[in-house]
DSSP file (Angstrom, degrees, kcal/mol; ACC not computed):
  #  RESIDUE AA STRUCTURE BP1 BP2  ACC     N-H-->O    O-->H-N    N-H-->O    O-->H-N    TCO  KAPPA ALPHA  PHI   PSI    X-CA   Y-CA   Z-CA
    1    1 A X              0   0    0      0, 0.0     2,-0.1     0, 0.0    54,-0.0   0.000 360.0 360.0 360.0 135.9   25.7    3.3   -4.6
    2    2 A X        -     0   0    0     34,-0.1     2,-0.3    19,-0.0    34,-0.1  -0.375 360.0-179.7 -69.1 149.1   22.9    5.2   -6.3
    3    3 A X        -     0   0    0     -2,-0.1     2,-0.4    32,-0.1    18,-0.2  -0.965  22.7-137.4-148.5 161.7   19.9    5.9   -4.2
    4    4 A X  E     -A   20   0A   0     16,-2.9    16,-2.4    -2,-0.3     2,-0.3  -0.961  21.0-127.7-119.4 138.0   16.4    7.5   -4.3
    5    5 A X  E     -Ab  19  78A   0     72,-2.5    74,-2.5    -2,-0.4     2,-0.4  -0.674  31.8-165.6 -77.6 144.0   14.9    9.7   -1.6
    6    6 A X  E     -Ab  18  79A   0     12,-3.3    12,-2.2    -2,-0.3     2,-0.5  -0.977  18.6-179.6-139.2 122.9   11.5    8.3   -0.7
    7    7 A X  E     -Ab  17  80A   0     72,-2.3    74,-3.3    -2,-0.4     2,-0.5  -0.989  10.4-175.8-120.0 122.9    8.7   10.0    1.3
    8    8 A X  E     +Ab  16  81A   0      8,-3.1     7,-2.5    -2,-0.5     8,-1.7  -0.964  11.4 166.3-125.6 114.0    5.7    7.8    1.7
    9    9 A X  E     -Ab  14  82A   0     72,-3.0    74,-2.8    -2,-0.5     2,-0.3  -0.925  22.8-165.8-130.5 152.6    2.6    9.3    3.4
   10   10 A X  E >   -Ab  13  83A   0      3,-2.7     3,-1.2    -2,-0.3    74,-0.2  -0.794  51.8 -87.3-121.3 171.3   -1.1    8.5    3.9
   11   11 A X  T 3  S+     0   0    0     72,-0.6    73,-0.1    73,-0.4     3,-0.1   0.794 124.3  26.8 -53.8 -32.7   -3.5   11.1    5.2
   12   12 A X  T 3  S+     0   0    0      1,-0.2     2,-0.3     0, 0.0    -1,-0.3   0.423 122.1  34.2-111.0   2.0   -2.9   10.4    8.9
   13   13 A X  E <   -A   10   0A   0     -3,-1.2    -3,-2.7     0, 0.0     2,-0.7  -0.993  65.3-122.5-161.1 143.8    0.7    9.1    9.0
   14   14 A X  E     -A    9   0A   0     -2,-0.3    -5,-0.2    -5,-0.2     3,-0.1  -0.826  26.8-175.1 -84.4 118.6    4.2    9.2    7.6
   15   15 A X  E     -     0   0A   0     -7,-2.5     2,-0.3    -2,-0.7    -6,-0.2   0.896  64.8  -8.6 -82.7 -44.4    4.9    5.6    6.5
   16   16 A X  E     +A    8   0A   0     -8,-1.7    -8,-3.1     2,-0.0    -1,-0.3  -0.984  51.2 179.7-157.0 142.4    8.5    6.1    5.4
   17   17 A X  E     +A    7   0A   0     -2,-0.3     2,-0.3   -10,-0.2   -10,-0.2  -0.866  51.3  62.5-145.9 110.0   11.0    8.9    5.0
   18   18 A X  E    S-A    6   0A   0    -12,-2.2   -12,-3.3    -2,-0.3     2,-0.4  -0.953  81.4 -44.0 171.4-154.1   14.5    8.0    3.9
   19   19 A X  E     -A    5   0A   0     -2,-0.3    36,-0.5   -14,-0.2     2,-0.3  -0.847  41.7-176.8-112.4 146.0   16.5    6.5    1.1
   20   20 A X  E     -A    4   0A   0    -16,-2.4   -16,-2.9    -2,-0.4    34,-0.2  -0.926  31.6-133.8-132.8 158.8   15.9    3.4   -1.0
   21   21 A X  S    S-     0   0    0     32,-2.7    15,-0.6     1,-0.3     2,-0.3   0.871  85.1 -35.1 -77.1 -38.9   17.8    1.6   -3.7
   22   22 A X  E     -DC  35  53A   0     31,-1.4    31,-2.4    13,-0.1    -1,-0.3  -0.952  58.8-148.9-166.2 174.8   14.6    1.2   -5.8
   23   23 A X  E     -DC  34  52A   0     11,-1.9    11,-3.0    -2,-0.3     2,-0.5  -0.989  11.7-136.6-154.8 158.6   10.9    0.6   -5.4
   24   24 A X  E     -DC  33  51A   0     27,-2.1    27,-2.1    -2,-0.3     2,-0.3  -0.983  23.7-154.0-118.4 121.2    8.0   -1.0   -7.2
   25   25 A X  E     -D   32   0A   0      7,-3.0     7,-2.1    -2,-0.5     2,-0.9  -0.711  13.5-135.8 -95.3 145.7    4.8    1.0   -7.3
   26   26 A X  E     +D   31   0A   0     -2,-0.3    20,-2.3     5,-0.2     5,-0.2  -0.876  39.7 176.6 -96.6 101.8    1.3   -0.5   -7.7
   27   27 A X  E >   -DE  30  45A   0      3,-2.3     3,-1.3    -2,-0.9    18,-0.3  -0.493  47.6-102.2-103.5 172.7   -0.3    1.8  -10.3
   28   28 A X  T 3  S+     0   0    0     16,-2.3    17,-0.1     1,-0.2     3,-0.1   0.784 125.0  46.2 -60.5 -27.6   -3.6    1.9  -12.0
   29   29 A X  T 3  S-     0   0    0      1,-0.4     2,-0.3    15,-0.3    -1,-0.2   0.330 126.3 -86.3 -99.7   5.9   -1.8    0.4  -15.1
   30   30 A X  E <  S-D   27   0A   0     -3,-1.3    -3,-2.3     2,-0.0    -1,-0.4  -0.777  74.0 -20.0 120.4-168.0    0.1   -2.3  -13.3
   31   31 A X  E     -D   26   0A   0     -2,-0.3     2,-0.4    -5,-0.2    -5,-0.2  -0.512  53.0-164.2 -80.6 146.0    3.5   -2.3  -11.5
   32   32 A X  E     -D   25   0A   0     -7,-2.1    -7,-3.0    -2,-0.2     2,-0.3  -0.977   9.5-145.9-132.8 117.9    6.1    0.3  -12.2
   33   33 A X  E     -D   24   0A   0     -2,-0.4     2,-0.4    -9,-0.2    -9,-0.2  -0.645  13.9-163.6 -82.4 138.5    9.7   -0.1  -11.2
   34   34 A X  E     +D   23   0A   0    -11,-3.0   -11,-1.9    -2,-0.3     2,-0.3  -0.987  13.6 167.8-128.6 123.8   11.5    3.1  -10.1
   35   35 A X  E >   -D   22   0A   0     -2,-0.4     3,-1.7   -13,-0.2   -13,-0.1  -0.833  50.2 -68.9-125.2 164.4   15.4    3.4   -9.9
   36   36 A X  T 3  S+     0   0    0    -15,-0.6    41,-0.2    -2,-0.3    40,-0.1  -0.270 122.6  30.3 -53.2 138.1   17.7    6.4   -9.5
   37   37 A X  T 3  S+     0   0    0     39,-3.0    -1,-0.3     1,-0.3    39,-0.2   0.466  83.5 157.8  89.4   3.3   17.6    8.5  -12.7
   38   38 A X    <   -     0   0    0     -3,-1.7    -1,-0.3    38,-0.4    40,-0.2  -0.267  49.9 -98.6 -59.8 144.8   14.0    7.6  -13.5
   39   39 A X        -     0   0    0      1,-0.1     2,-0.1    36,-0.1    -1,-0.1  -0.311  45.3 -96.8 -62.5 147.3   12.2   10.1  -15.8
   40   40 A X        +     0   0    0     -3,-0.1     2,-0.3    33,-0.1    35,-0.2  -0.441  62.9 137.8 -67.3 136.6   10.0   12.6  -14.0
   41   41 A X  E     -F   74   0A   0     33,-2.1    33,-3.4    -2,-0.1     2,-0.4  -0.976  46.3-128.1-167.3 166.2    6.3   11.6  -14.0
   42   42 A X  E     -F   73   0A   0     -2,-0.3     2,-0.3    31,-0.2    31,-0.2  -0.998  29.9-172.8-123.7 128.9    3.2   11.5  -11.8
   43   43 A X  E     -F   72   0A   0     29,-2.5    29,-2.4    -2,-0.4     2,-0.5  -0.911  23.7-122.8-125.0 151.0    1.3    8.2  -11.6
   44   44 A X  E     -F   71   0A   0     -2,-0.3   -16,-2.3    27,-0.2   -15,-0.3  -0.785  29.8-130.9 -90.1 129.1   -2.0    7.2  -10.1
   45   45 A X  B     -E   27   0A   0     25,-2.5    25,-0.4    -2,-0.5   -18,-0.3  -0.528  23.7-169.3 -79.2 146.8   -1.8    4.4   -7.5
   46   46 A X        -     0   0    0    -20,-2.3    23,-1.3    -2,-0.2     2,-0.5  -0.126  40.9 -61.8-108.2-150.8   -4.1    1.4   -7.8
   47   47 A X  E    S+ G   0  68A   0     21,-0.2     2,-0.3   -20,-0.2    21,-0.2  -0.904  90.5  70.3-101.1 126.0   -4.8   -1.4   -5.4
   48   48 A X  E    S- G   0  67A   0     19,-2.1    19,-3.1    -2,-0.5     2,-0.5  -0.984  80.6 -48.6 165.5-155.4   -1.8   -3.5   -4.6
   49   49 A X  E     - G   0  66A   0     -2,-0.3     2,-0.5    17,-0.2    17,-0.2  -0.961  32.7-153.3-121.5 126.4    1.6   -3.7   -2.9
   50   50 A X  E     - G   0  65A   0     15,-3.1    15,-2.7    -2,-0.5     2,-0.6  -0.836  15.9-152.8 -92.3 132.9    4.4   -1.1   -3.1
   51   51 A X  E     -CG  24  64A   0    -27,-2.1   -27,-2.1    -2,-0.5     2,-0.7  -0.939   4.8-160.9-114.2 119.0    7.8   -2.7   -2.4
   52   52 A X  E     -CG  23  63A   0     11,-2.9    11,-2.3    -2,-0.6     2,-0.8  -0.872   6.8-156.6 -98.3 113.9   10.5   -0.5   -1.0
   53   53 A X  E     -CG  22  62A   0    -31,-2.4   -32,-2.7    -2,-0.7   -31,-1.4  -0.820  17.4-146.0 -94.3 110.4   14.0   -2.1   -1.6
   54   54 A X        -     0   0    0      7,-2.7   -34,-0.2    -2,-0.8     5,-0.1  -0.278  23.9 -89.0 -76.9 160.7   16.3   -0.7    1.0
   55   55 A X    > > -     0   0    0    -36,-0.5     5,-2.4     1,-0.1     3,-1.3  -0.298  32.0-118.9 -64.8 149.8   20.0    0.1    0.5
   56   56 A X  G > 5S+     0   0    0      1,-0.3     3,-1.8     3,-0.2    -1,-0.1   0.866 116.4  59.8 -57.6 -36.7   22.5   -2.7    1.2
   57   57 A X  G 3 5S+     0   0    0      1,-0.3    -1,-0.3     2,-0.1    -2,-0.0   0.749 104.8  50.4 -63.7 -22.9   24.0   -0.4    3.9
   58   58 A X  G < 5S-     0   0    0     -3,-1.3     3,-0.3     3,-0.1    -1,-0.3   0.161 136.7 -83.5-100.4  16.4   20.6   -0.5    5.6
   59   59 A X  T < 5 -     0   0    0     -3,-1.8    -3,-0.2     1,-0.2    -2,-0.1   0.212  50.1-112.3 103.3 -15.0   20.3   -4.2    5.5
   60   60 A X      < +     0   0    0     -5,-2.4    -1,-0.2     1,-0.2    -4,-0.2   0.602  66.4 147.8  66.8  11.5   19.0   -4.6    1.9
   61   61 A X        -     0   0    0     -3,-0.3    -7,-2.7    -6,-0.3     2,-0.5  -0.201  44.7-124.1 -74.3 171.4   15.5   -5.8    3.1
   62   62 A X  E     -G   53   0A   0     -9,-0.2     2,-0.4   -39,-0.0    -9,-0.2  -0.977  14.3-153.9-119.5 126.4   12.3   -5.1    1.3
   63   63 A X  E     -G   52   0A   0    -11,-2.3   -11,-2.9    -2,-0.5     2,-0.5  -0.837  10.7-151.8 -95.6 136.2    9.3   -3.4    3.0
   64   64 A X  E     -G   51   0A   0     -2,-0.4    25,-2.7   -13,-0.2     2,-0.5  -0.929  11.2-172.4-110.9 132.0    5.9   -4.2    1.6
   65   65 A X  E     -GH  50  88A   0    -15,-2.7   -15,-3.1    -2,-0.5     2,-0.4  -0.983  18.1-139.6-126.6 121.1    3.1   -1.6    1.9
   66   66 A X  E     -GH  49  87A   0     21,-2.7    21,-2.0    -2,-0.5     2,-0.3  -0.653  31.4-176.2 -77.3 130.5   -0.5   -2.4    0.9
   67   67 A X  E     -GH  48  86A   0    -19,-3.1   -19,-2.1    -2,-0.4     2,-0.3  -0.908  23.9-172.0-129.8 156.2   -2.0    0.6   -0.9
   68   68 A X  E     -GH  47  85A   0     17,-1.9    17,-0.8     1,-0.5   -21,-0.2  -0.827  62.2 -24.6-147.0 106.6   -5.3    1.6   -2.4
   69   69 A X  E    S+     0   0A   0    -23,-1.3    15,-1.9    -2,-0.3    16,-0.6   0.199  78.7  97.5  78.4 161.6   -5.5    4.9   -4.3
   70   70 A X  E     - H   0  83A   0    -25,-0.4   -25,-2.5    13,-0.3     2,-0.3  -0.789  60.0 -83.7 120.7-163.0   -3.4    8.0   -4.3
   71   71 A X  E     -FH  44  82A   0     11,-2.4    11,-3.2    -2,-0.3     2,-0.4  -0.948  18.5-149.7-142.3 158.3   -0.6    9.3   -6.4
   72   72 A X  E     -FH  43  81A   0    -29,-2.4   -29,-2.5    -2,-0.3     2,-0.6  -0.999   7.9-154.0-131.7 132.9    3.2    9.1   -6.7
   73   73 A X  E     -FH  42  80A   0      7,-2.8     7,-2.3    -2,-0.4     2,-0.4  -0.932  18.5-167.3-105.4 120.4    5.4   11.9   -8.0
   74   74 A X  E     +FH  41  79A   0    -33,-3.4   -33,-2.1    -2,-0.6     2,-0.3  -0.879  14.1 165.1-111.3 136.5    8.7   10.6   -9.5
   75   75 A X  E >   - H   0  78A   0      3,-2.7     3,-1.0    -2,-0.4   -37,-0.3  -0.904  54.4 -92.0-137.6 171.3   11.8   12.5  -10.4
   76   76 A X  T 3  S+     0   0    0     -2,-0.3   -39,-3.0     1,-0.2   -38,-0.4   0.727 124.3  39.6 -58.0 -21.5   15.3   11.4  -11.1
   77   77 A X  T 3  S-     0   0    0      1,-0.2   -72,-2.5   -41,-0.2     2,-0.3   0.562 123.2 -22.8-105.2 -10.7   16.4   11.7   -7.5
   78   78 A X  E <   -bH   5  75A   0     -3,-1.0    -3,-2.7   -74,-0.3     2,-0.4  -0.995  50.8-109.2-179.1-178.2   13.3   10.5   -5.6
   79   79 A X  E     -bH   6  74A   0    -74,-2.5   -72,-2.3    -2,-0.3     2,-0.5  -0.997   9.7-159.8-138.6 138.1    9.7    9.7   -5.1
   80   80 A X  E     -bH   7  73A   0     -7,-2.3    -7,-2.8    -2,-0.4     2,-0.6  -0.987  15.7-163.8-116.2 120.3    6.9   11.2   -3.1
   81   81 A X  E     -bH   8  72A   0    -74,-3.3   -72,-3.0    -2,-0.5     2,-0.6  -0.920   9.7-174.6-109.7 122.3    4.0    8.7   -2.5
   82   82 A X  E     -bH   9  71A   0    -11,-3.2   -11,-2.4    -2,-0.6     2,-0.3  -0.875  16.1-172.1-115.5  94.6    0.7   10.2   -1.4
   83   83 A X  E     -bH  10  70A   0    -74,-2.8   -72,-0.6    -2,-0.6   -13,-0.3  -0.690  27.2-150.5 -94.7 138.9   -1.5    7.1   -0.7
   84   84 A X  E    S+     0   0A   0    -15,-1.9   -73,-0.4    -2,-0.3     2,-0.4   0.918  93.9  10.1 -67.3 -44.1   -5.2    7.3    0.1
   85   85 A X  E    S+ H   0  68A   0    -17,-0.8   -17,-1.9   -16,-0.6     2,-0.3  -0.999  77.7 162.4-135.0 135.9   -4.9    4.1    2.1
   86   86 A X  E     + H   0  67A   0     -2,-0.4     2,-0.3   -19,-0.2   -19,-0.2  -0.975   8.7 173.7-155.8 140.1   -1.6    2.4    3.1
   87   87 A X  E     - H   0  66A   0    -21,-2.0   -21,-2.7    -2,-0.3     2,-0.1  -0.952  33.7-120.5-149.3 126.4   -0.5   -0.2    5.6
   88   88 A X  E >   - H   0  65A   0     -2,-0.3     3,-1.8   -23,-0.3     4,-0.3  -0.458  25.8-130.0 -60.5 134.3    2.8   -1.9    6.1
   89   89 A X  G >  S+     0   0    0    -25,-2.7     3,-1.5     1,-0.3    -1,-0.2   0.880 109.1  57.6 -56.2 -38.3    2.3   -5.6    5.7
   90   90 A X  G 3  S+     0   0    0    -26,-0.4    -1,-0.3     1,-0.3   -25,-0.1   0.665 104.0  54.0 -66.9 -15.4    4.2   -6.1    9.0
   91   91 A X  G <  S+     0   0    0     -3,-1.8     2,-0.5     2,-0.1    -1,-0.3   0.326  76.9 119.3-101.4   6.4    1.7   -3.8   10.8
   92   92 A X    <   -     0   0    0     -3,-1.5     2,-0.8    -4,-0.3     3,-0.1  -0.623  50.1-156.7 -78.2 122.5   -1.5   -5.7    9.7
   93   93 A X     >  -     0   0    0     -2,-0.5     4,-2.3     1,-0.2     3,-0.5  -0.864   2.9-158.7-101.2 103.1   -3.4   -6.9   12.8
   94   94 A X  H  > S+     0   0    0     -2,-0.8     4,-2.7     1,-0.2     5,-0.2   0.859  88.2  50.4 -51.1 -47.5   -5.5   -9.8   11.5
   95   95 A X  H  > S+     0   0    0      1,-0.2     4,-2.1     2,-0.2    -1,-0.2   0.890 111.4  48.4 -62.3 -40.3   -8.1   -9.7   14.3
   96   96 A X  H  > S+     0   0    0     -3,-0.5     4,-2.5     2,-0.2    -1,-0.2   0.911 112.6  48.5 -66.0 -42.2   -8.7   -6.0   13.9
   97   97 A X  H  X S+     0   0    0     -4,-2.3     4,-2.7     2,-0.2    -2,-0.2   0.912 110.6  50.8 -65.7 -42.2   -9.1   -6.3   10.1
   98   98 A X  H  X S+     0   0    0     -4,-2.7     4,-2.1    -5,-0.2    -1,-0.2   0.905 112.1  47.5 -61.2 -41.2  -11.6   -9.2   10.5
   99   99 A X  H  X S+     0   0    0     -4,-2.1     4,-2.3     2,-0.2    -2,-0.2   0.916 112.2  49.0 -65.7 -43.8  -13.6   -7.2   13.0
  100  100 A X  H  X S+     0   0    0     -4,-2.5     4,-2.0     1,-0.2    -2,-0.2   0.902 111.2  50.3 -62.5 -41.8  -13.6   -4.1   10.8
  101  101 A X  H  X S+     0   0    0     -4,-2.7     4,-2.5     2,-0.2    -1,-0.2   0.904 109.8  50.4 -63.5 -41.5  -14.7   -6.2    7.8
  102  102 A X  H  X S+     0   0    0     -4,-2.1     4,-2.6     1,-0.2    -2,-0.2   0.901 108.8  51.9 -65.0 -39.7  -17.5   -7.8    9.8
  103  103 A X  H  X S+     0   0    0     -4,-2.3     4,-2.1     2,-0.2    -1,-0.2   0.892 110.0  49.3 -62.1 -39.4  -18.7   -4.3   10.8
  104  104 A X  H  X S+     0   0    0     -4,-2.0     4,-2.3     2,-0.2    -2,-0.2   0.911 110.5  50.2 -66.8 -41.9  -18.7   -3.2    7.2
  105  105 A X  H  X S+     0   0    0     -4,-2.5     4,-2.0     2,-0.2    -2,-0.2   0.922 109.6  51.9 -59.1 -43.8  -20.7   -6.3    6.2
  106  106 A X  H  X S+     0   0    0     -4,-2.6     4,-1.1     1,-0.2    -2,-0.2   0.913 109.7  48.6 -60.1 -43.6  -23.2   -5.6    9.0
  107  107 A X  H >X S+     0   0    0     -4,-2.1     4,-1.4     1,-0.2     3,-0.5   0.903 108.4  54.5 -63.3 -41.1  -23.7   -2.0    7.7
  108  108 A X  H 3< S+     0   0    0     -4,-2.3     3,-0.3     1,-0.2    -1,-0.2   0.890 106.2  52.1 -59.3 -39.1  -24.1   -3.2    4.2
  109  109 A X  H 3< S+     0   0    0     -4,-2.0    -1,-0.2     1,-0.2    -2,-0.2   0.763 110.2  49.2 -69.1 -24.3  -26.9   -5.5    5.4
  110  110 A X  H << S+     0   0    0     -4,-1.1     2,-0.4    -3,-0.5    -1,-0.2   0.714  97.4  82.2 -84.9 -22.8  -28.7   -2.6    7.1
  111  111 A X  S  < S-     0   0    0     -4,-1.4     0, 0.0    -3,-0.3     0, 0.0  -0.674  87.0-108.9 -93.9 136.3  -28.5   -0.2    4.1
  112  112 A X    >   -     0   0    0     -2,-0.4     3,-1.9     1,-0.1     6,-0.2  -0.243  28.5-116.0 -57.7 145.8  -31.1   -0.4    1.3
  113  113 A X  T 3  S+     0   0    0      1,-0.3    -1,-0.1    -4,-0.1    -2,-0.0   0.755 115.3  50.9 -56.0 -28.3  -29.8   -1.7   -2.0
  114  114 A X  T 3  S+     0   0    0      4,-0.0     2,-0.4     3,-0.0    -1,-0.3   0.455  83.4 112.3 -92.5  -1.2  -30.4    1.7   -3.7
  115  115 A X    X   -     0   0    0     -3,-1.9     3,-1.6     1,-0.1     4,-0.2  -0.590  63.1-144.7 -78.4 128.0  -28.5    3.7   -1.1
  116  116 A X  T >  S+     0   0    0     -2,-0.4     3,-1.3     1,-0.3     4,-0.4   0.685  92.0  76.8 -66.1 -18.8  -25.3    5.3   -2.4
  117  117 A X  T >> S+     0   0    0      1,-0.3     4,-1.3     2,-0.2     3,-0.7   0.704  75.9  78.9 -65.5 -17.2  -23.6    4.8    1.0
  118  118 A X  H <> S+     0   0    0     -3,-1.6     4,-2.6     1,-0.2    -1,-0.3   0.850  82.6  63.5 -58.7 -34.8  -23.2    1.1    0.1
  119  119 A X  H <> S+     0   0    0     -3,-1.3     4,-2.2     1,-0.2    -1,-0.2   0.882  99.7  53.2 -59.8 -39.2  -20.2    2.0   -2.1
  120  120 A X  H <> S+     0   0    0     -3,-0.7     4,-2.0    -4,-0.4    -1,-0.2   0.941 112.9  42.2 -60.4 -48.6  -18.3    3.2    0.9
  121  121 A X  H  X S+     0   0    0     -4,-1.3     4,-2.3     2,-0.2    -2,-0.2   0.833 111.8  54.6 -72.3 -31.7  -18.8    0.0    2.8
  122  122 A X  H  X S+     0   0    0     -4,-2.6     4,-2.2     2,-0.2    -1,-0.2   0.906 109.8  47.7 -65.2 -40.3  -18.1   -2.2   -0.3
  123  123 A X  H  X S+     0   0    0     -4,-2.2     4,-2.4    -5,-0.2    -2,-0.2   0.882 110.3  52.8 -66.1 -38.2  -14.8   -0.4   -0.7
  124  124 A X  H  X S+     0   0    0     -4,-2.0     4,-2.4     2,-0.2    -2,-0.2   0.906 109.2  48.7 -64.2 -41.9  -14.1   -0.9    3.0
  125  125 A X  H  X S+     0   0    0     -4,-2.3     4,-2.6     2,-0.2    -2,-0.2   0.922 111.3  50.1 -62.6 -44.0  -14.7   -4.7    2.6
  126  126 A X  H  X S+     0   0    0     -4,-2.2     4,-2.1     2,-0.2    -2,-0.2   0.900 110.2  50.4 -62.1 -41.0  -12.5   -4.8   -0.4
  127  127 A X  H  X S+     0   0    0     -4,-2.4     4,-2.4     2,-0.2    -2,-0.2   0.931 111.4  48.1 -62.0 -46.6   -9.7   -3.0    1.5
  128  128 A X  H  X S+     0   0    0     -4,-2.4     4,-2.6     1,-0.2    -2,-0.2   0.907 110.2  52.0 -61.4 -42.3  -10.0   -5.4    4.4
  129  129 A X  H  X S+     0   0    0     -4,-2.6     4,-2.3     1,-0.2    -1,-0.2   0.895 109.5  49.6 -61.6 -39.7   -9.9   -8.4    2.0
  130  130 A X  H  X S+     0   0    0     -4,-2.1     4,-2.3     2,-0.2    -2,-0.2   0.912 111.0  49.4 -66.1 -42.1   -6.7   -7.0    0.4
  131  131 A X  H  X S+     0   0    0     -4,-2.4     4,-2.5     1,-0.2    -2,-0.2   0.927 112.1  48.2 -61.4 -44.6   -5.1   -6.6    3.8
  132  132 A X  H  X S+     0   0    0     -4,-2.6     4,-2.2     1,-0.2    -2,-0.2   0.896 110.6  51.4 -64.1 -40.2   -6.0  -10.1    4.9
  133  133 A X  H  X S+     0   0    0     -4,-2.3     4,-2.1    -5,-0.2    -1,-0.2   0.923 113.5  43.7 -62.2 -45.0   -4.7  -11.6    1.6
  134  134 A X  H  X S+     0   0    0     -4,-2.3     4,-2.2     2,-0.2    -2,-0.2   0.862 111.8  52.9 -71.5 -35.4   -1.3   -9.8    1.9
  135  135 A X  H  X S+     0   0    0     -4,-2.5     4,-2.0    -5,-0.2    -1,-0.2   0.905 110.2  49.4 -64.0 -40.6   -1.0  -10.7    5.6
  136  136 A X  H  X S+     0   0    0     -4,-2.2     4,-2.4     2,-0.2    -2,-0.2   0.909 109.7  51.0 -64.6 -43.4   -1.6  -14.3    4.7
  137  137 A X  H  X S+     0   0    0     -4,-2.1     4,-2.4     1,-0.2    -2,-0.2   0.911 109.5  50.8 -59.7 -42.7    1.0  -14.2    2.0
  138  138 A X  H  X S+     0   0    0     -4,-2.2     4,-1.5     1,-0.2    -1,-0.2   0.906 110.2  49.3 -63.4 -41.2    3.5  -12.7    4.4
  139  139 A X  H  <>S+     0   0    0     -4,-2.0     5,-3.1     1,-0.2     4,-0.4   0.903 111.0  49.9 -64.8 -40.2    2.8  -15.5    6.9
  140  140 A X  H ><5S+     0   0    0     -4,-2.4     3,-0.9     3,-0.2    -2,-0.2   0.881 107.7  53.5 -65.5 -38.2    3.2  -18.2    4.2
  141  141 A X  H 3<5S+     0   0    0     -4,-2.4    -1,-0.2     1,-0.3    -2,-0.2   0.841 110.1  48.3 -63.9 -32.5    6.5  -16.6    3.2
  142  142 A X  T 3<5S-     0   0    0     -4,-1.5    -1,-0.3     2,-0.2    -2,-0.2   0.520 120.4-111.9 -83.8  -5.2    7.7  -16.9    6.8
  143  143 A X  T < 5S+     0   0    0     -3,-0.9     2,-0.5    -4,-0.4    -3,-0.2   0.658  77.3 128.2  83.3  16.3    6.5  -20.5    7.0
  144  144 A X      <       0   0    0     -5,-3.1    -1,-0.3    -6,-0.2    -2,-0.2  -0.908 360.0 360.0-106.1 130.4    3.7  -19.7    9.4
  145  145 A X              0   0    0     -2,-0.5    -1,-0.1    -3,-0.1    -5,-0.1   0.414 360.0 360.0-115.7 360.0    0.2  -20.9    8.5
């Protein structure tokens, strides 16, 4: 069976290192499917979910990783994903994300409307909202509400 090597990293952590059957990247231009033999390219990651489809020998499951920003280097034999922000959907702790989002909202309320630091906290709120949305989808897929 054909396979791709996949190395998936964020600034502070290795998310995945191994082989996959295929993957779907969340790029700035939409989703991009990558299979063995894919043409070489470098793409900019957007906000969304990267899906790693594992080999049948490894159980054939799909890992979902929420990403925001970064790049992926694709070649016919593999992919290197360098994400600015990335979190496995299975690793999202709802209570921690809710607390982080509230802290960002609080900071936004303290900062003057014309202060450029607002962009940082607005991006943090958007990241938290994306994590919460994907965590909710995962719970619904499992039949947990």
